Structures are given as structure tokens and as C-alpha cells.
SETORRO-611356 format. One record per residue (C-alpha): y, x, z; residue in three letters. Coordinates in steps of 0.1 Angstrom, whole numbers, plus 5000, padded with zeros to 4 digits. Each point is the difference from the previous one (the first is absolute). Last residue first. Example, Ala and Ser with C-alpha at 12.3 -4.5 7.8 and 13.67 -1.06 7.14 Angstrom:
<nodes>
498951375071SER
496649865007ALA
</nodes>
This chain:
<nodes>
536044875574VAL
501650334990GLU
499950115037ASN
496349935001ASN
499350224971GLY
501950295014ALA
498249975032ARG
496650034982HIS
501250304979GLU
501150185031SER
496749925018ILE
498050134970LEU
502150324999GLN
499650075037ASP
496249954997VAL
499950244970MET
502050265019ALA
497749975030ALA
497050054977LYS
501550314984ARG
501050145034ASP
496449945012ARG
498750184969ARG
502350295006ARG
499050035036GLU
496350014990ARG
500750254973ALA
501850235024ARG
497050015023ASP
497850054969HIS
502250294989TRP
499850165034ASP
496249984998ASP
500050164965ILE
502350285010VAL
497950075032ALA
496850004979GLU
501650264977ILE
501050215029ASP
496549985015GLU
498450104967GLU
502050325000ARG
501550094967ALA
499050204969VAL
501950084968ALA
499350044963LEU
501950174971GLU
499450355014ASP
498949955037VAL
502649815020GLU
499949955038GLN
501049675014MET
501249885035ALA
500749634997VAL
502949815015ASP
502550174978GLY
498249874969ALA
501449655009PRO
497549704997GLY
498749754975VAL
496949795005PRO
498849824968ILE
499749625007GLU
500449914963ASN
503049785011ASP
501450305019PHE
499750234970LEU
501849754977ILE
502749935026GLU
500750375007ASP
500250064962ALA
502549714996VAL
502150125030GLU
500250364987SER
498150255022LEU
501950265021GLY
499450375001GLY
496950205007ASP
496849814999LYS
496649935014ILE
497949744981ILE
496849875016VAL
496449914988ARG
500950014964PRO
499149694978GLU
500550184966PHE
501649684987GLY
502750035028ALA
501350314982LEU
500449814966LEU
501549705019GLU
502650225016ALA
500950154966THR
500249654984SER
502249865027ARG
502550295002GLY
500050345016ALA
503350185008GLY
499350185032SER
496550125012ALA
500650374995ASP
497250215012ARG
497649714999LEU
496750095019TYR
496949794991VAL
497049965024VAL
497049894979ASP
498049685007GLY
499849904964PRO
500150304977ALA
502850224987ILE
498850284977GLY
500450375002TYR
502350114971GLN
499949684978ASP
500849775030ASP
502950235011ALA
501449994965GLU
499649624999ARG
501949965033ILE
502750254989ALA
500549814967GLY
500149665016LYS
502750115025THR
500150045038PHE
500550374997LYS
497950315009GLU
496749825006VAL
497850195025VAL
496449885006LYS
499250065038VAL
496550125012PRO
499049905036VAL
499450235030LEU
498449895033GLY
497350275001GLU
500850274974LYS
501350225028GLU
503650114998ALA
501550284979SER
499249864966VAL
499250264973ASP
496450055013SER
498749674985PHE
496450115006ASN
499149685018SER
500049784970HIS
502149694989ASP
503450174994LEU
498450294982LYS
498349754976TRP
503449864990LEU
501250344990ALA
496750074982LYS
500449674980MET
503450114989ARG
498750334988ASP
497049824983VAL
502549784981LYS
501950304988ASN
496750164989GLU
499149674981LEU
503350004981ALA
499650374991GLU
496449944989VAL
501249704978GLU
502750214984GLU
497550284994ARG
497649754984ALA
502849874977GLU
500750364989ASP
496450074993ARG
499649684980GLU
503050104979ARG
498650354995GLU
496649854990LEU
501849784974ARG
501950294986THR
496950214998THR
498149724982LYS
502949964975ARG
500050384994GLU
496249984995LEU
500349734974ARG
502850194983SER
497950324999VAL
497049804986GLU
502249854973ARG
501550344992ASP
496550144995ARG
498949714979ARG
503250044979VAL
499350374996GLU
496549934987LYS
501449744977ARG
502650254987GLU
497250254992GLU
498149734980ARG
503249894983ARG
500750364989ALA
496650024984ALA
500649674983SER
503450114988LEU
498650324985GLU
497549784980THR
502849774991GLU
502150294988LEU
497250124977GLU
499549644986ASP
503849974996ILE
500050334980ARG
497349864977GLU
502049694996ASP
503150214992LYS
498050184972GLN
498849674987GLU
503649875000LEU
501250304981ARG
497349934974GLU
501249644999GLU
503650114995LEU
499050204970THR
498049714985GLU
503049775007VAL
502350254981HIS
497749994970SER
500149635002GLN
503750005002LEU
500250224969ARG
497649784981GLU
502049695011VAL
503250164987GLN
498450074967ARG
498949644998ASN
503549885009LEU
501550214972ASP
497549844976LYS
500749655012ILE
503850064996ARG
499350134965GLN
498149694993GLU
502849785013GLU
502650184979GLU
497949984969THR
498150294988LEU
500750144965GLU
497049994978ARG
497350234992PRO
497649894973GLU
496449985008HIS
500249695024GLU
497350005026THR
502349925029SER
498450065034GLU
498749715020GLU
501749975033ASP
498250165029ALA
497949805025GLU
500950105035ASP
497949725014ASP
503149835017ASP
498649765026THR
502050135030LEU
503250044979GLU
499749654984ALA
499249855034LEU
503150155016VAL
502349894972ALA
498549645001GLU
500449985037VAL
503750094997SER
501450305019GLU
502249985031GLU
498450315015GLY
499549855035ALA
498949654990VAL
498650064965VAL
498650355006ARG
498549915034ALA
498549674987THR
498350194971VAL
498550265023GLU
498949745025GLY
498349784975ARG
497950284986ASP
498849894966ILE
496349944994GLY
500349644989PRO
503349904983PRO
503149965021LEU
502549724992LYS
499049765028ASP
500250295025ALA
503750064991ILE
500849645003ARG
498349985035ASP
501950315013PHE
503349854988GLN
499249675017ASP
499250195033ALA
503150224999HIS
502049825027ALA
496849925021ASP
499050374999VAL
503550105012ALA
499749745028TYR
496750165011LEU
501550355000ALA
503149915020ALA
497949795025ALA
497650305005LEU
503050235008ALA
501549765024ASP
496749935018ARG
499350385002GLN
503350045018HIS
499349705023ASP
496950165014ASP
496250034996ASP
499249804968TYR
497349764989PRO
500449774971HIS
499949614999ASP
503449955016ARG
501850254978THR
502049744980ARG
500849795031HIS
501150305021GLN
502250124971LYS
501549654997GLU
500749985037ASP
501750345000VAL
502549924973PRO
499850204968LEU
503350174992ASP
501549844969SER
499049974963GLY
496950195009PRO
499650374990THR
497750154974TRP
499950354984GLY
498150124970ALA
498150335004ALA
500850364990ASP
497950105031PHE
502650235014SER
502749764989ARG
498649715020ARG
499650225031PHE
503650114998LYS
501049634996GLU
498249925032VAL
502050265019THR
503349884984GLU
499349645012PRO
499649744972MET
503049764999PRO
498649775012THR
497449985028VAL
496149975001ASP
499450314978ALA
497750044970ALA
498650294980VAL
498349884968ILE
497450164978ILE
498750245027PRO
496950204993ARG
497549965028GLY
498650085034ARG
500150385002GLU
503450004983VAL
501449775027ILE
499050235029TRP
501350314982GLU
503349824995ILE
500349925036VAL
499150365010ALA
502750144976ALA
502649765014THR
499450115036ASP
497549865025SER
500949975036THR
500749635007ARG
497149874980SER
498849684984SER
497149894978TRP
498749714980VAL
497050004975ASP
498549814971LEU
501649655002VAL
498849804971GLU
502949854979GLY
498250014967GLU
502050314990LEU
498850185031GLY
502150045032VAL
500750325019ILE
502349975031ALA
502150285014VAL
501850035034ALA
502650265011THR
500950005036THR
503550135007THR
501049814968GLY
498449914967PRO
497949684992ASP
498150074968ILE
498049764978GLY
497850154973VAL
498549824970VAL
496950154986VAL
498350174970HIS
496650115010ASP
499350325019ARG
496749915013ARG
499750035038LYS
497950255019ALA
499149975036LEU
499549624997PRO
501149815031ARG
497649775018PHE
501249775029GLU
498049885030ILE
501549705018GLY
503249865015ASP
501550355002ARG
500250185032ARG
503150165015LYS
499350365011ARG
499550075037ASP
501550275022ILE
499849985038GLU
502150195025VAL
499149965038ARG
502350095029VAL
499550035038ASP
497750305001GLY
499650134965SER
498449804971ARG
500650114965SER
499949894964ARG
502250224977SER
503749984990VAL
501650184970PRO
499149724976ILE
499050094965ASP
496350025009GLY
500249665016PRO
501149844967ARG
503749894996ALA
502349705004GLU
500050015038VAL
499749705023THR
501050145034PHE
498749825031VAL
501550075035ALA
498249915032ASN
500649905037ALA
503450184997TYR
502350125027GLY
500549955038GLY
498749655002TYR
499049894965ALA
501450004965GLU
497949904970ARG
501150194970ILE
499649934962GLU
501150274975ARG
499949994962ASP
499550314980TYR
501150214970GLU
499250375004LEU
502650274998THR
497750255017ALA
502750075026THR
500449635006GLU
496349955006LEU
500050295025GLU
502949855018SER
498349675002GLU
496950165014VAL
502050185027GLU
501849685009ARG
496749835004ALA
498850295022ARG
503049965024ARG
499649625002LYS
496350025007VAL
500750265028ALA
502649775015GLY
497549715000HIS
497550215019ILE
502550125025ARG
501449665007ARG
496549865006THR
499350285025TYR
503449955017ARG
499449635003ASP
496450045013GLU
501050255027SER
497850295013TRP
496749984982GLY
501049834968GLY
498449665006LYS
499749824967GLY
502050104969THR
496950074979SER
499650324980ARG
501250164968GLY
502849764994ARG
501149964964SER
501450174969VAL
498749834968LYS
500350154965VAL
499249754973GLU
499550144965THR
500849854966THR
498450164969ASP
497649714998THR
496450005012PHE
496649894988ALA
499550244971SER
497150114979VAL
501150234972GLU
498449934967HIS
497950224978GLY
500450294976VAL
502950245006ASN
498250314990HIS
499550125035ALA
498549655007ALA
497450054973LEU
499250355014ARG
499549885035ALA
497949704989ALA
497850224979ALA
499550245029GLU
499049715023ALA
497649874973GLU
498450354997GLN
499650025038MET
498449655000PRO
497550104973ASP
500249774970LYS
501850264979GLY
503350014982TYR
502150264982PRO
503549874991ILE
500849924964GLY
502449715007HIS
497949724985ARG
496850165014LYS
501450015035ALA
501149644999VAL
496649884986ARG
498050205027SER
502349875028LEU
499049644991PRO
503049784995GLU
502149855029PRO
501149635001GLN
502849985026GLU
501550344989ALA
498350274980GLY
497250255002THR
502150285015VAL
500849835033GLN
502750215014VAL
500950035038LEU
503350195002LYS
501150285024THR
503650105007GLY
500649815033ALA
496650105015PRO
497449724999LEU
499649775031SER
501649694984GLY
497750024970LEU
497050015023PHE
501349705020HIS
500549814967ILE
496550094989LEU
498649885035GLN
501749674995ASP
498849964964LYS
496450075009ASP
497450285007ALA
502350294993ALA
499650334981LEU
497349894975GLU
502249694997TYR
502450204978MET
497450034972ASN
500150284974ASP
501850235024THR
503050235000ALA
502050115031ILE
503250134986ILE
502850255010ALA
497850155027PRO
501350025036GLU
497850305009GLU
499749945038ASP
500249625001ASP
497749964970ILE
497650265014LEU
499849805033ARG
499349684982ARG
497250174980LEU
498650155032LYS
499849655016ARG
498349854969HIS
497550285000SER
500250284974VAL
498150144970VAL
501950284983ASP
501350114967ARG
503050234991ALA
501249964964VAL
502350254983ASP
502949994976ASP
502249695006GLY
499550005037ASP
496849795002TYR
498249945033VAL
496749814994ALA
498649815030LEU
496549835000ALA
500149775029TYR
497849925030SER
499749665017PRO
499550015038ALA
499049645009ASP
500249704977GLY
502949824982ARG
501050334984VAL
496450044986ASP
497550275003GLY
499850304977SER
502350204976GLN
502749744996ILE
502650144976ASP
503350195005VAL
502350204978GLY
502750175020PHE
503050124979VAL
502050325009VAL
503850024995ALA
502549924972ASP
497449864977LEU
501249674986ALA
501350154968SER
501849784976THR
498549834970ARG
502249954970THR
498250264980SER
501950134969MET
</nodes>
């Protein structure tokens, strides 16, 4: 039975340089597109090749030399980072020290020719048969960053409001992204940098590949979403097909299931973790990579989930004397790469299990004669609890029959001889039964071949449907993004229209076609109305039509203001304040100290137009002049009071002497 699994779940692109050089200008490529049955051939430019990869999203891009697609390591990493989520780059000639493509093709029975198109087709067929190594520069951890889409400089009407709007939009989009990650049950860490009015940015570190994350790159108005996979320290090569040798398996169960595969010599073969895979998927992943002798856990007693895996493989179990501490697991796995804590725990369990059986493995190896499969003997001794001698005797049995007796005179068989005769008859019956079972097995194999042919056809149809569904999903995401951009644009237009309306009202006050006022424009001045002498009312008036230095401000209700409210209004530096009602003493002092004239509204004839009002310039000037007169009296009174106080303090000092 073949232990190789199929790599062909979608089309494979075979690529080879047709002319030019990737380090020069405009290289062309021979492209062979293989779908498992047919091969489509074409010669394309580097730009068209990249466009075809983005549009078709092949399962594999196969080449005999990865540096035919990139000039150096940095360009290769950039190329890998730009590939679609489900696309692998495979070098079919090996890892760090590749072989000639002709030798690899000959070894696997793949047609080969020196023409670039023939080499591209050979590479595609080899990759489709799981030959070669996947070239990887990224882990399965992805960083999703939500940040500002534009600078927080001058916003057009108010820098503070502009900045607050941008940070608020980043916060809303960050919450949407977090909700989508929660809905997809993805494991993630969140880091937020808060700012005025919301978030400056939010970074989500997600334990998944970009293709498994329901968020896409986007930039719309105030917000930008970037998606980047976490890079490895260098380039890594992973074989597509792995020999199914006897191995030790470490398993860490839970919401995220992690599995580690370790050879009998302690070499780490593979590690993997998933939150979405069921038991069947985990078993299939293990079977593709080896035949478990031992299934290990990092805690004791063995969890029920791990025990189920052990029974399914009929393997021996291993657990530590007590739960392994985190620092010991970190120390034992320090020389081996892993992506998360779950993979670390599974890897530590497998490595400690190998350590515990190392002496037993060595004793078994010392007893084996040349030509005997060490893994098979070790499996039967460790998992089957047989002796090495018994296993060797069975494996080396040459089926020689015992010599038959040549005695001419019949004699009565001994009890042992009769037992042997009965056993021989039993063996004959069993052999006959085995032959019958083998015939049935052949029939089942033929049926399996028929079903595999039907399955291949069904998979091709399914791939077509998957590609259609993927395209539909992409268009739906694009539609959602465009609708969001449309809604944001509408909100911005509405805000701008409100601003224009307010500007029109102000424009009417400054131009001669202001027909709503009964008097002539000559001698009129606009008045900004503030309903109450409170911070909220002042800010609301500023938001509606703006309060600028030199404006005339009308307080409908001047009572109740404190120091901070008076200081807020004084900060706008109005020309004069006319009021209804009395000011508090502290507010009156603040405005007087800032030399802002204040007068009663009853002395000014005003006419209101919507939220604004107009008054005669001569009335305003009269109020200002009156205030200046009162201010001079008030300053004189203050000085007189200060002189009286100094005299009193001086007299009091003399009396004490």
C-alpha cells in the first residue's frame, strides 16, 4: 500500500525561465498548468505570471530553482509573502542542496526534456505527486493591524474634532475586527494604543493563516487595515511527502489540539496544532507522517482524549511521574522550533518519551542482525510487549518443514506428535482461509480503485465549486467594504452640508442681499447667540457657527457661571458680551480682568434670524463706551480701597508698637 498522500487538491503551476534573467529586465517564463488530467502551456511575462497566480490561486507553484522567481533572499521572502493564502512554493529538486531536475524526474518516472516548457511540465507533475520541498518564510501566526488611514493634522474646520473623528473610526473598526475573530473562534492576542477620542491603532496577533481569517486588507477614509504573516528567522524547507517510519507521538489535547512527531533517534519530524480539526483529521495527519509506537502526554494520568488516540493506533502509552513543569518543557524543546505553547507541550511529551525509552531502543538495536527493520521489531517489542528473540525468530522463519518419518512400520503417535499433527491441519485450514481473504482483498482493492477514480472526478467538480465560492466571497467582501465607504462618505457629506448652511447664514450677515433684516445693512453687526452661560452651551454655539475673536456674543441667561466657564468664554476674546440676567461675582471678575466689555441686552436693539442675530453698530458701541466708563470708576474704587487698606494696616502696626 502506498503511504504517499495526494498533494493535488487544485491546479499546479510548473514554472521555468524561458528567456532573460530575473535579475535583468523583462524575464519570460514557461508556464505549465496541471490539474491532474490535462496540461495547459503558455509563455508569460513575470507580471502576467504574478497576475495569474493572484487570479487562479493555484495549490502549488513548482520550480526546479526557487531563485528563478526572485533575485535574492529578500525578494524571495517578499514573493512568498505576496502569494495567496492557499498557495505553496515548491522546489521539486530538493532543499538546500538540490539535485538536477533530470535525475529527480527519472527517479519518479516523470517525462523530462531540456526545453523550458518540458522542464516546467515535469516540475508540475513532480509536485502533484508530492515530490519536493515547500519553501516557507512565514509561520502560521498573522498580525492584523487597524490604524489611522490619514494624518491627524488640520482637519478643515477644527483640528480637535478632526482628530477625534479619526480615532473614533479606528476604534469602531477595531471592534468590528475583534467581533469577526470571535465569531470565527480564532485564538488571538490584542494590543491597543488609545488616543484622543478613540484608538490610534489596534494590533491583533492571530494564531491562523491569512486565508483562515475573516478580515481582509483595506483602506477607506480614516481607517486602514493591514494583514501580515509573522516571518521566520530564515528560509525553511518542508518535504511534501514524509516516510511513514515508526515514530513517537506527543499530544496536547484541549480547545487547541497539538501533535508532535519524533523519530526513534529523537529527531523532530513535524509539529502541528489546530482549533478546528476533529479526531479523524488529527489521526489522518499522524498517519500521513508515521506509524506510532508510543503516544505520550505531558501530564499524568493520561487524558482520556490522548488515551483514545493511543488505542486507535494500538500503541504503548507514556506519561511522566508527575505533570511536567513549564520551565522543564521550555528547556527540553529549546533547540526545536514551534509556533505556540500547545505545540511546545506536545513536543516536550514526545521528547521525554524518547528519553525514557532510549536505553530500550539501544538494546533492541544491538540485538538486530543486518537487514532487519529496526522500527518493526521495536514496535512489536514496545507496543506488543513481545521479546526481541521471539520477533526475530518469526521474521527469520524460512518455513522449513520438519523431516517426515521414514519408518515402514506404523506406530502410535505420541501426545506431542499428535498435537503437532493437529496444529499442522489447523495451519492448512488457516492458510486456505488466508487465500480466500486475499482474494476478497484483491476484489476490494479493485473496488477501491474504481471509487478513487470516481472520487477524483468528484474532487475536480468540487474544486470548481470552491473556486466559484471563493470568488463570490471575495466579491461579497468587496461589496461590504464599498457599502461601508459609501455610508462614511454620506456622513461626511451631511456634515459638510450642515457646515455650508451655517456658513451661508454668516455670509448673509456680511453681504448686501440680507433681505430678512428690515433695516439697511449699513450699521448692522452679527451677534452670536449662546443660550446659557455654561460650557456646553458655549461649545455648542462654537460647533454650530463658530465664535471668533472680535465677535459680539449674546448670553440669553448669564446667571450661574463659575470661574472655568468664564475663562472658557474669555478665551474666545469676544469684542463685547451682552446679556440677560446677572453675572456671578467670580464670572464678572474674570471678564473684567480680561478687559472684555459686558452690557445689558436691554440697551441693544436686536433682530434674530434663525440661530443668529443682528444689532446696530451704534448700540454696540454705546454699550462698550458705557462699560469703559464704568470700568474707570471701578478701577478708581479698587485703588481707593487698596489705599484705605494700606493706611489701616499702617495704623494698626503703629498702635501695636
